[in-house]
DSSP file (Angstrom, degrees, kcal/mol; ACC not computed):
  #  RESIDUE AA STRUCTURE BP1 BP2  ACC     N-H-->O    O-->H-N    N-H-->O    O-->H-N    TCO  KAPPA ALPHA  PHI   PSI    X-CA   Y-CA   Z-CA
    1    1 A X     >        0   0    0      0, 0.0     4,-2.2     0, 0.0     5,-0.2   0.000 360.0 360.0 360.0 166.6   -6.1  -36.1  -18.3
    2    2 A X  H  >  +     0   0    0      1,-0.2     4,-2.4     2,-0.2     5,-0.2   0.922 360.0  49.3 -58.4 -45.5   -9.3  -37.7  -19.6
    3    3 A X  H  > S+     0   0    0      1,-0.2     4,-2.1     2,-0.2    -1,-0.2   0.846 107.5  55.3 -66.9 -32.4  -11.3  -36.1  -16.8
    4    4 A X  H  > S+     0   0    0      2,-0.2     4,-1.7     1,-0.2    -1,-0.2   0.946 110.8  44.4 -62.4 -47.6   -9.9  -32.7  -17.7
    5    5 A X  H  X S+     0   0    0     -4,-2.2     4,-1.9     1,-0.2    -2,-0.2   0.876 111.4  53.1 -67.0 -36.9  -10.9  -33.0  -21.3
    6    6 A X  H  X S+     0   0    0     -4,-2.4     4,-2.8     1,-0.2     5,-0.3   0.873 104.3  57.9 -63.0 -35.8  -14.4  -34.3  -20.2
    7    7 A X  H  X S+     0   0    0     -4,-2.1     4,-2.6     1,-0.2     5,-0.4   0.912 105.2  49.5 -59.3 -43.1  -14.7  -31.2  -18.0
    8    8 A X  H  X S+     0   0    0     -4,-1.7     4,-2.1     1,-0.2    -1,-0.2   0.926 112.4  48.0 -60.4 -44.1  -14.2  -29.1  -21.1
    9    9 A X  H  < S+     0   0    0     -4,-1.9    -2,-0.2     1,-0.2    -1,-0.2   0.919 119.5  37.4 -63.7 -44.3  -16.8  -31.0  -23.0
   10   10 A X  H  < S+     0   0    0     -4,-2.8    -1,-0.2     1,-0.1    -2,-0.2   0.782 126.7  33.7 -80.9 -27.7  -19.4  -30.9  -20.2
   11   11 A X  H  < S+     0   0    0     -4,-2.6     2,-0.2    -5,-0.3    -3,-0.2   0.707 112.3  49.1-102.3 -22.7  -18.7  -27.3  -18.9
   12   12 A X  S  < S-     0   0    0     -4,-2.1     2,-0.2    -5,-0.4     0, 0.0  -0.633  96.4 -64.2-123.9 173.4  -17.7  -25.3  -21.9
   13   13 A X    >   -     0   0    0     -2,-0.2     3,-1.0     1,-0.2    -1,-0.1  -0.352  38.9-154.3 -57.9 118.4  -18.8  -24.4  -25.4
   14   14 A X  T 3  S+     0   0    0      1,-0.2    -1,-0.2    -2,-0.2    -5,-0.0   0.678  90.6  57.2 -72.7 -17.0  -18.5  -27.5  -27.5
   15   15 A X  T 3  S+     0   0    0      2,-0.1     2,-0.3     0, 0.0    -1,-0.2   0.556  83.1 104.1 -90.3  -7.7  -18.0  -25.6  -30.7
   16   16 A X    <   -     0   0    0     -3,-1.0     2,-0.5     1,-0.0    -4,-0.0  -0.561  62.9-145.0 -78.1 135.3  -14.9  -23.8  -29.4
   17   17 A X        -     0   0    0     -2,-0.3     2,-0.5     2,-0.0    -2,-0.1  -0.861  15.2-170.0-100.2 132.8  -11.5  -25.1  -30.7
   18   18 A X        -     0   0    0     -2,-0.5     2,-0.5     2,-0.0    -2,-0.0  -0.982   8.0-174.8-127.8 122.5   -8.7  -24.9  -28.3
   19   19 A X        -     0   0    0     -2,-0.5     2,-0.7     2,-0.0    -2,-0.0  -0.969  21.4-139.6-116.8 118.1   -5.1  -25.6  -29.3
   20   20 A X        +     0   0    0     -2,-0.5     4,-0.0     1,-0.2    -2,-0.0  -0.663  39.9 150.1 -82.2 116.0   -2.6  -25.6  -26.4
   21   21 A X  S    S-     0   0    0     -2,-0.7    -1,-0.2     0, 0.0     3,-0.0   0.205  71.0 -96.9-127.7  12.6    0.6  -23.8  -27.3
   22   22 A X  S    S+     0   0    0      1,-0.1     2,-0.5     0, 0.0    -2,-0.1   0.329 106.0  93.0  88.3  -8.4    1.7  -22.5  -23.9
   23   23 A X        -     0   0    0      2,-0.0     2,-0.5     0, 0.0    -1,-0.1  -0.658  57.3-178.6-117.3  73.1    0.1  -19.1  -24.6
   24   24 A X        -     0   0    0     -2,-0.5     5,-0.1     1,-0.1    -4,-0.1  -0.607  26.4-125.9 -77.9 121.3   -3.3  -19.4  -23.1
   25   25 A X    >>  -     0   0    0     -2,-0.5     4,-1.4     1,-0.1     3,-1.2  -0.309  26.3-111.7 -60.9 151.5   -5.5  -16.2  -23.5
   26   26 A X  H 3> S+     0   0    0      1,-0.3     4,-1.0     2,-0.2    -1,-0.1   0.820 116.3  57.7 -59.2 -33.2   -6.8  -15.0  -20.1
   27   27 A X  H 3> S+     0   0    0      1,-0.2     4,-0.6     2,-0.2    -1,-0.3   0.810 109.9  45.2 -68.3 -26.5  -10.4  -15.8  -21.1
   28   28 A X  H <> S+     0   0    0     -3,-1.2     4,-2.3     2,-0.2    -1,-0.2   0.704  97.7  72.4 -86.9 -20.4   -9.4  -19.5  -21.6
   29   29 A X  H  X S+     0   0    0     -4,-1.4     4,-2.3     1,-0.2    -2,-0.2   0.898  96.8  51.4 -59.6 -39.6   -7.3  -19.6  -18.4
   30   30 A X  H  X S+     0   0    0     -4,-1.0     4,-2.3     1,-0.2    -1,-0.2   0.903 108.9  50.4 -64.4 -40.5  -10.5  -19.6  -16.4
   31   31 A X  H  X S+     0   0    0     -4,-0.6     4,-2.5     2,-0.2    -1,-0.2   0.879 109.0  52.1 -64.2 -37.3  -11.9  -22.5  -18.5
   32   32 A X  H  X S+     0   0    0     -4,-2.3     4,-2.4     2,-0.2    -2,-0.2   0.918 109.8  48.7 -64.2 -42.7   -8.6  -24.4  -17.8
   33   33 A X  H  X S+     0   0    0     -4,-2.3     4,-2.5     2,-0.2    -2,-0.2   0.900 111.5  50.1 -63.2 -41.1   -9.0  -23.9  -14.1
   34   34 A X  H  X S+     0   0    0     -4,-2.3     4,-2.5     2,-0.2    -2,-0.2   0.913 111.5  47.6 -64.0 -42.6  -12.6  -25.1  -14.2
   35   35 A X  H  X S+     0   0    0     -4,-2.5     4,-2.5     2,-0.2    -2,-0.2   0.880 111.1  51.9 -66.8 -37.4  -11.6  -28.2  -16.2
   36   36 A X  H  X S+     0   0    0     -4,-2.4     4,-2.6     2,-0.2    -2,-0.2   0.928 111.3  46.9 -61.6 -45.4   -8.8  -28.8  -13.7
   37   37 A X  H  X S+     0   0    0     -4,-2.5     4,-1.9     2,-0.2    -2,-0.2   0.910 111.4  51.4 -64.5 -42.4  -11.2  -28.6  -10.8
   38   38 A X  H  X S+     0   0    0     -4,-2.5     4,-0.7     1,-0.2    -1,-0.2   0.946 112.7  45.8 -57.6 -49.4  -13.7  -30.8  -12.5
   39   39 A X  H >X S+     0   0    0     -4,-2.5     3,-0.9     1,-0.2     4,-0.7   0.907 110.6  53.2 -62.0 -43.4  -11.0  -33.4  -13.1
   40   40 A X  H 3X S+     0   0    0     -4,-2.6     4,-0.8     1,-0.2     3,-0.3   0.850 109.8  48.1 -61.9 -35.2   -9.7  -33.2   -9.6
   41   41 A X  H 3< S+     0   0    0     -4,-1.9    -1,-0.2     1,-0.2     5,-0.2   0.542  94.0  76.2 -86.7  -6.7  -13.1  -33.8   -8.0
   42   42 A X  H << S+     0   0    0     -3,-0.9    -1,-0.2    -4,-0.7    -2,-0.1   0.895 109.1  22.4 -74.2 -39.6  -14.1  -36.8  -10.1
   43   43 A X  H  < S+     0   0    0     -4,-0.7     2,-0.5    -3,-0.3    -2,-0.1   0.690 128.0  43.9-101.5 -22.6  -11.9  -39.5   -8.4
   44   44 A X  S  < S-     0   0    0     -4,-0.8    -1,-0.2    32,-0.1     5,-0.0  -0.932  86.2-129.6-126.3 107.2  -11.3  -37.9   -5.0
   45   45 A X     >  -     0   0    0     -2,-0.5     4,-2.5    -3,-0.1     3,-0.3  -0.291  20.6-125.7 -56.1 134.7  -14.4  -36.3   -3.4
   46   46 A X  H  > S+     0   0    0      1,-0.2     4,-2.7     2,-0.2     5,-0.2   0.859 106.7  50.6 -52.8 -43.6  -13.5  -32.7   -2.3
   47   47 A X  H  > S+     0   0    0      1,-0.2     4,-2.0     2,-0.2    -1,-0.2   0.905 112.4  47.0 -65.5 -40.3  -14.6  -33.1    1.4
   48   48 A X  H  > S+     0   0    0     -3,-0.3     4,-2.4     2,-0.2    -1,-0.2   0.919 113.2  49.0 -65.0 -43.4  -12.5  -36.4    1.8
   49   49 A X  H  X S+     0   0    0     -4,-2.5     4,-3.0     1,-0.2     5,-0.3   0.925 109.6  51.5 -62.9 -44.8   -9.5  -34.8    0.1
   50   50 A X  H  X S+     0   0    0     -4,-2.7     4,-2.5    -5,-0.2    -1,-0.2   0.906 111.0  48.2 -59.7 -42.4   -9.7  -31.7    2.3
   51   51 A X  H  X S+     0   0    0     -4,-2.0     4,-1.9     2,-0.2    -1,-0.2   0.929 113.0  48.1 -63.3 -44.4   -9.8  -33.8    5.5
   52   52 A X  H  X>S+     0   0    0     -4,-2.4     4,-1.4     1,-0.2     5,-0.5   0.930 114.1  45.7 -62.1 -46.4   -6.9  -35.9    4.3
   53   53 A X  H  <5S+     0   0    0     -4,-3.0     3,-0.2     1,-0.2    -1,-0.2   0.901 109.9  54.6 -64.5 -41.3   -4.8  -32.8    3.4
   54   54 A X  H  <5S+     0   0    0     -4,-2.5    -1,-0.2    -5,-0.3    -2,-0.2   0.872 103.7  55.6 -61.1 -36.8   -5.7  -31.1    6.7
   55   55 A X  H  <5S-     0   0    0     -4,-1.9    -1,-0.2    -5,-0.2    -2,-0.2   0.866  95.1-154.0 -65.2 -35.7   -4.4  -34.1    8.6
   56   56 A X  T  <5 +     0   0    0     -4,-1.4     2,-1.0    -3,-0.2    -3,-0.1   0.573  44.4 136.3  78.4  10.8   -1.1  -33.7    6.8
   57   57 A X      < +     0   0    0     -5,-0.5    -1,-0.2     1,-0.1    -2,-0.1  -0.786  16.2 162.8 -95.3  99.3    0.1  -37.3    7.0
   58   58 A X        +     0   0    0     -2,-1.0    -1,-0.1    -3,-0.1     2,-0.1   0.034  22.9 134.9-107.1  25.3    1.5  -38.0    3.5
   59   59 A X    >>  -     0   0    0      1,-0.1     4,-2.3     4,-0.0     3,-0.7  -0.425  69.8-107.9 -69.5 152.0    3.5  -41.1    4.3
   60   60 A X  H 3> S+     0   0    0      1,-0.3     4,-2.6     2,-0.2     5,-0.2   0.858 118.1  51.2 -51.7 -42.6    3.1  -43.9    1.8
   61   61 A X  H 3> S+     0   0    0      1,-0.2     4,-2.0     2,-0.2    -1,-0.3   0.862 110.9  49.0 -67.2 -32.7    1.1  -46.1    4.1
   62   62 A X  H <> S+     0   0    0     -3,-0.7     4,-2.5     2,-0.2    -2,-0.2   0.896 111.9  48.5 -70.4 -40.9   -1.3  -43.2    4.9
   63   63 A X  H  X S+     0   0    0     -4,-2.3     4,-2.7     2,-0.2     5,-0.2   0.926 112.2  49.2 -63.4 -44.2   -1.8  -42.4    1.2
   64   64 A X  H  X S+     0   0    0     -4,-2.6     4,-2.3    -5,-0.2    -2,-0.2   0.898 111.7  48.9 -62.8 -41.1   -2.4  -46.1    0.4
   65   65 A X  H  X S+     0   0    0     -4,-2.0     4,-2.1     2,-0.2    -1,-0.2   0.925 112.4  48.0 -63.8 -45.1   -5.0  -46.4    3.2
   66   66 A X  H  X S+     0   0    0     -4,-2.5     4,-1.4     1,-0.2    -2,-0.2   0.928 112.9  48.2 -61.5 -46.5   -6.8  -43.2    2.0
   67   67 A X  H  X>S+     0   0    0     -4,-2.7     5,-2.4     1,-0.2     4,-1.0   0.904 109.6  53.1 -61.6 -41.8   -6.8  -44.5   -1.6
   68   68 A X  H ><5S+     0   0    0     -4,-2.3     3,-0.5     1,-0.2    -1,-0.2   0.898 105.3  53.9 -61.4 -41.7   -8.1  -47.8   -0.5
   69   69 A X  H 3<5S+     0   0    0     -4,-2.1    -1,-0.2     1,-0.2    -2,-0.2   0.845 113.1  44.1 -60.6 -33.4  -11.0  -46.2    1.4
   70   70 A X  H 3<5S-     0   0    0     -4,-1.4    -1,-0.2    -3,-0.2    -2,-0.2   0.590 112.3-121.1 -87.0 -11.5  -11.9  -44.4   -1.8
   71   71 A X  T <<5S+     0   0    0     -4,-1.0     2,-0.3    -3,-0.5    -3,-0.2   0.820  72.7 117.3  75.4  31.4  -11.5  -47.5   -4.0
   72   72 A X  S   <S-     0   0    0     -5,-2.4    -1,-0.3    -6,-0.1     2,-0.2  -0.825  73.2 -87.7-126.0 165.8   -8.8  -45.8   -6.2
   73   73 A X    >>  -     0   0    0     -2,-0.3     3,-1.5     1,-0.1     4,-0.8  -0.483  33.2-126.5 -70.7 141.2   -5.2  -46.5   -6.9
   74   74 A X  H 3> S+     0   0    0      1,-0.3     4,-2.4     2,-0.2     3,-0.3   0.797 107.4  68.5 -59.6 -28.5   -2.7  -44.8   -4.5
   75   75 A X  H 3> S+     0   0    0     20,-0.7     4,-2.7     1,-0.2    -1,-0.3   0.796  92.3  58.9 -62.1 -28.4   -1.0  -43.2   -7.5
   76   76 A X  H <> S+     0   0    0     -3,-1.5     4,-2.0     2,-0.2    -1,-0.2   0.906 107.8  45.5 -66.2 -41.3   -4.1  -41.1   -8.1
   77   77 A X  H  X S+     0   0    0     -4,-0.8     4,-2.7    -3,-0.3     5,-0.2   0.920 112.7  50.7 -67.2 -43.9   -3.7  -39.6   -4.7
   78   78 A X  H  X S+     0   0    0     -4,-2.4     4,-2.7     1,-0.2     5,-0.2   0.940 110.5  49.7 -58.4 -47.5    0.0  -39.1   -5.2
   79   79 A X  H  X S+     0   0    0     -4,-2.7     4,-2.8     1,-0.2    -1,-0.2   0.890 111.4  48.6 -59.5 -40.8   -0.6  -37.3   -8.5
   80   80 A X  H  X S+     0   0    0     -4,-2.0     4,-2.3     2,-0.2    -1,-0.2   0.922 111.8  48.3 -65.8 -44.3   -3.2  -35.0   -6.9
   81   81 A X  H  <>S+     0   0    0     -4,-2.7     5,-2.7     2,-0.2     6,-1.2   0.890 114.1  47.3 -63.8 -38.6   -0.9  -34.1   -4.0
   82   82 A X  H ><5S+     0   0    0     -4,-2.7     3,-1.5     4,-0.2    -2,-0.2   0.931 111.3  50.5 -66.3 -45.3    1.9  -33.5   -6.5
   83   83 A X  H 3<5S+     0   0    0     -4,-2.8    -2,-0.2     1,-0.3    -1,-0.2   0.870 110.1  50.4 -59.9 -37.5   -0.3  -31.4   -8.8
   84   84 A X  T 3<5S-     0   0    0     -4,-2.3    -1,-0.3    -5,-0.2    -2,-0.2   0.418 117.1-113.9 -83.2   2.1   -1.5  -29.3   -5.8
   85   85 A X  T < 5S+     0   0    0     -3,-1.5    -3,-0.2     2,-0.2    -2,-0.1   0.651  86.4 116.2  77.8  15.4    2.1  -28.7   -4.7
   86   86 A X  S   <S+     0   0    0     -5,-2.7     2,-0.3    -6,-0.2    -4,-0.2   0.636  78.3  34.1 -91.7 -15.7    1.8  -30.7   -1.5
   87   87 A X  S    S-     0   0    0     -6,-1.2    -2,-0.2    -9,-0.1    -1,-0.1  -0.987  92.2-108.0-132.3 145.0    4.4  -33.3   -2.6
   88   88 A X    >   -     0   0    0     -2,-0.3     3,-1.9     1,-0.1    -5,-0.1  -0.374  37.4-108.7 -66.5 154.4    7.5  -32.8   -4.7
   89   89 A X  T 3  S+     0   0    0      1,-0.3    -1,-0.1    -7,-0.1    -7,-0.1   0.737 117.4  47.7 -58.8 -24.4    7.2  -34.2   -8.2
   90   90 A X  T 3  S+     0   0    0      2,-0.1     2,-0.4    -8,-0.1     3,-0.4   0.409  91.7  98.1 -98.3   3.0    9.6  -37.1   -7.5
   91   91 A X  S <  S+     0   0    0     -3,-1.9    -9,-0.1     1,-0.2    -4,-0.0  -0.770  88.6   6.2 -97.4 134.2    8.1  -38.2   -4.2
   92   92 A X  S >  S+     0   0    0     -2,-0.4     3,-1.9     1,-0.1     4,-0.3   0.484  78.8 130.8  84.9   3.8    5.7  -41.1   -3.9
   93   93 A X  G >   +     0   0    0     -3,-0.4     3,-1.3     1,-0.3    -2,-0.1   0.720  62.1  70.5 -66.7 -18.6    6.0  -42.3   -7.5
   94   94 A X  G 3  S+     0   0    0      1,-0.3    -1,-0.3     3,-0.0   -19,-0.1   0.721  92.0  60.8 -67.4 -19.0    6.6  -45.9   -6.3
   95   95 A X  G <  S+     0   0    0     -3,-1.9   -20,-0.7   -21,-0.1     2,-0.3   0.601  86.2  97.3 -81.5 -11.0    2.9  -45.9   -5.3
   96   96 A X  S <  S-     0   0    0     -3,-1.3     2,-0.5    -4,-0.3    -4,-0.0  -0.576  76.1-128.5 -80.3 139.2    1.9  -45.2   -9.0
   97   97 A X        -     0   0    0     -2,-0.3     2,-0.4     2,-0.0    -2,-0.1  -0.747  23.5-145.9 -84.7 130.4    0.9  -48.2  -11.1
   98   98 A X        -     0   0    0     -2,-0.5     2,-0.4     2,-0.0    -1,-0.0  -0.809  14.2-169.1-101.3 138.6    2.8  -48.3  -14.3
   99   99 A X        -     0   0    0     -2,-0.4     2,-0.5     2,-0.0    -2,-0.0  -0.943   9.5-154.4-123.7 146.7    1.2  -49.5  -17.5
  100  100 A X        -     0   0    0     -2,-0.4     2,-0.5     2,-0.0    -2,-0.0  -0.987  10.3-148.9-121.4 123.7    2.8  -50.3  -20.8
  101  101 A X        -     0   0    0     -2,-0.5     2,-0.5     2,-0.0    -2,-0.0  -0.792  13.1-166.0 -92.1 130.2    0.8  -50.1  -24.0
  102  102 A X        -     0   0    0     -2,-0.5     2,-0.2     0, 0.0     3,-0.1  -0.971  11.3-142.0-120.8 123.3    1.8  -52.5  -26.7
  103  103 A X        -     0   0    0     -2,-0.5     2,-0.0     1,-0.1    -2,-0.0  -0.568  32.0-102.1 -79.4 144.1    0.6  -52.2  -30.2
  104  104 A X        -     0   0    0     -2,-0.2    -1,-0.1     1,-0.1     4,-0.0  -0.349  22.7-131.6 -63.9 148.2   -0.2  -55.4  -32.1
  105  105 A X  S    S+     0   0    0      1,-0.1     2,-0.4    -3,-0.1    -1,-0.1   0.857  92.5  43.8 -71.0 -35.1    2.4  -56.4  -34.6
  106  106 A X  S    S-     0   0    0      2,-0.0     2,-0.4     0, 0.0    -1,-0.1  -0.920  86.9-123.5-113.7 137.6   -0.1  -57.0  -37.3
  107  107 A X        +     0   0    0     -2,-0.4     2,-0.4     2,-0.0    -2,-0.0  -0.631  38.4 176.6 -76.6 130.5   -2.9  -54.7  -38.2
  108  108 A X        -     0   0    0     -2,-0.4    -4,-0.1     1,-0.1    -2,-0.0  -0.991  35.3-157.0-137.5 144.1   -6.2  -56.6  -38.0
  109  109 A X        +     0   0    0     -2,-0.4     2,-0.8     2,-0.0    -1,-0.1   0.289  68.6 106.2 -97.3   8.2   -9.8  -55.6  -38.4
  110  110 A X        +     0   0    0      1,-0.1    -2,-0.1     2,-0.0     0, 0.0  -0.797  37.2 167.2 -92.9 107.8  -10.9  -58.6  -36.4
  111  111 A X        +     0   0    0     -2,-0.8    -1,-0.1     2,-0.1     2,-0.1   0.111  23.9 139.3-108.6  20.4  -12.0  -57.4  -33.0
  112  112 A X        -     0   0    0      1,-0.1     2,-0.5     2,-0.0    -2,-0.0  -0.378  45.0-140.8 -67.3 143.3  -13.8  -60.5  -31.8
  113  113 A X              0   0    0      1,-0.1    -2,-0.1    -2,-0.1    -1,-0.1  -0.913 360.0 360.0-105.6 127.6  -13.2  -61.5  -28.2
  114  114 A X              0   0    0     -2,-0.5    -1,-0.1     0, 0.0    -2,-0.0   0.404 360.0 360.0-109.0 360.0  -12.8  -65.2  -27.5
């Protein structure tokens, strides 16, 4: 994710090149964990997340209410819960907002906003 990569930039050696090929050396595994933690804490404050998880109510309306209190999309909470193994990968995906990126048909160097 964007925040994961920003975590690498802010926390680790900027001159180091990292190519992910599925065979992460053990010294880089710690950096990956640090970047994961950095990313996780940027949109959902750790104390709020811990309270929510401790309560254990992961029904869609509870997730939506929690996300609303934080001012984030419910899909972010779903993704975090899935990443942390608290929800199965196929559960709650209806709460995620889907975006479609469409490339312009003609290449233009004109970036003016009207």
